[in-house]
C-alpha positions as a printed Julia matrix, in Angstrom:
137×3 Matrix{Float64}:
 205.6   52.26  -145.1
 208.53  50.39  -143.53
 211.18  52.09  -141.49
 214.12  50.34  -139.94
 217.05  51.62  -137.98
 220.03  49.41  -137.32
 222.45  50.47  -134.64
 225.1   48.1   -135.97
 224.44  46.81  -139.49
 227.02  44.01  -139.22
 225.24  42.23  -136.37
 222.75  39.44  -136.84
 219.46  40.37  -135.22
 217.12  38.29  -133.1
 213.52  39.33  -132.55
 212.68  39.41  -128.86
 209.19  38.38  -127.89
 209.44  39.73  -124.34
 212.05  42.47  -124.28
 212.55  43.61  -120.7
 213.03  47.31  -120.31
 214.0   48.79  -116.98
 213.48  52.42  -117.75
 211.0   55.18  -117.09
 208.64  56.43  -119.76
 209.39  59.92  -121.01
 206.21  61.45  -122.38
 208.0   64.2   -124.3
 210.07  61.52  -126.03
 206.95  59.4   -126.63
 205.25  62.4   -128.24
 208.31  63.07  -130.42
 208.5   59.39  -131.49
 204.83  59.36  -132.5
 205.2   62.61  -134.47
 208.41  61.43  -136.17
 206.81  58.09  -137.08
 203.71  59.73  -138.54
 205.91  62.1   -140.57
 207.99  59.13  -141.82
 211.2   60.48  -140.22
 211.77  58.1   -137.3
 215.24  57.14  -138.59
 216.24  60.8   -138.84
 214.93  61.47  -135.33
 216.89  58.53  -133.93
 220.09  59.57  -135.71
 219.91  63.1   -134.26
 219.44  62.0   -130.65
 222.29  61.75  -128.18
 220.75  58.86  -126.23
 219.53  56.35  -128.8
 219.13  53.61  -126.16
 216.56  55.78  -124.35
 214.69  56.46  -127.61
 214.8   52.76  -128.51
 213.48  51.85  -125.07
 210.54  54.24  -125.29
 209.88  53.09  -128.86
 209.79  49.49  -127.63
 207.28  50.49  -124.95
 205.08  52.02  -127.66
 205.31  48.84  -129.74
 204.48  46.63  -126.77
 201.54  48.88  -125.82
 200.13  48.66  -129.36
 200.66  52.3   -130.36
 203.28  51.47  -133.01
 203.4   48.5   -135.32
 206.85  46.99  -135.41
 209.18  44.73  -133.49
 211.75  45.15  -130.76
 215.1   43.67  -131.76
 218.33  42.87  -129.96
 221.7   42.13  -131.53
 223.98  39.35  -130.4
 226.18  41.84  -128.54
 223.19  43.31  -126.7
 222.63  46.48  -128.73
 218.88  47.09  -128.92
 217.19  48.06  -132.14
 213.66  48.52  -133.36
 211.82  47.83  -136.56
 209.08  50.45  -136.79
 206.44  50.09  -139.48
 203.86  52.77  -138.67
 201.41  54.12  -136.12
 198.52  51.85  -135.22
 194.95  53.15  -134.94
 195.56  53.6   -131.18
 198.81  55.42  -131.94
 196.99  57.87  -134.2
 194.34  58.38  -131.51
 196.98  59.1   -128.84
 198.92  61.43  -131.13
 195.74  63.32  -131.97
 195.37  64.07  -128.25
 198.98  65.17  -127.6
 200.08  66.64  -130.97
 199.1   70.25  -130.21
 201.81  71.93  -128.14
 199.33  74.05  -126.09
 197.2   70.98  -125.32
 200.29  68.93  -124.46
 201.59  71.62  -122.11
 198.17  71.88  -120.43
 198.09  68.09  -119.94
 201.51  68.11  -118.27
 200.72  71.17  -116.12
 197.38  69.78  -114.94
 198.9   66.4   -114.1
 201.66  68.08  -112.09
 199.21  70.37  -110.25
 196.92  67.45  -109.39
 199.77  65.11  -108.46
 198.86  62.61  -111.16
 201.26  60.22  -112.83
 201.02  60.36  -116.6
 199.5   57.12  -117.84
 197.85  56.59  -121.21
 194.4   56.91  -119.6
 195.34  60.08  -117.68
 196.83  61.64  -120.83
 193.66  60.93  -122.81
 191.37  62.21  -120.04
 193.39  65.37  -119.43
 193.72  65.87  -123.18
 189.96  65.95  -123.6
 189.66  68.4   -120.69
 192.48  70.59  -122.04
 190.88  70.76  -125.46
 187.6   71.81  -123.85
 189.37  74.56  -121.86
 191.31  75.81  -124.87
 188.25  76.08  -127.12
 186.31  77.72  -124.3
 183.39  75.35  -123.73
């Protein structure tokens, strides 16, 4: 399944091997990107957002981290774009942890209460703990 979103279809695109992104991860956006990609509606999700640069930046982070297969692109006039193919195995694993809204909310609440920054490892660890608490074991 190949998905591609062009910000400006008239521009020639260059694939960037080391796209520098000076932005902060947004875990709610990351979760939404993973869900939209799995449901084959990434283009629709990107079109509906007000800040496509922020979505593209977080998508690029997911590609670089190996959670999405695809490529980060930049046009000649500097407009970023992404070519998203699909979730990787790791992307499916991460999404399985954060897909459930109650589990996701518990992960965020626990991290905030404990003063933890959300990293991929923290999300996975807290996700396992949240699932255990929710099912009552």
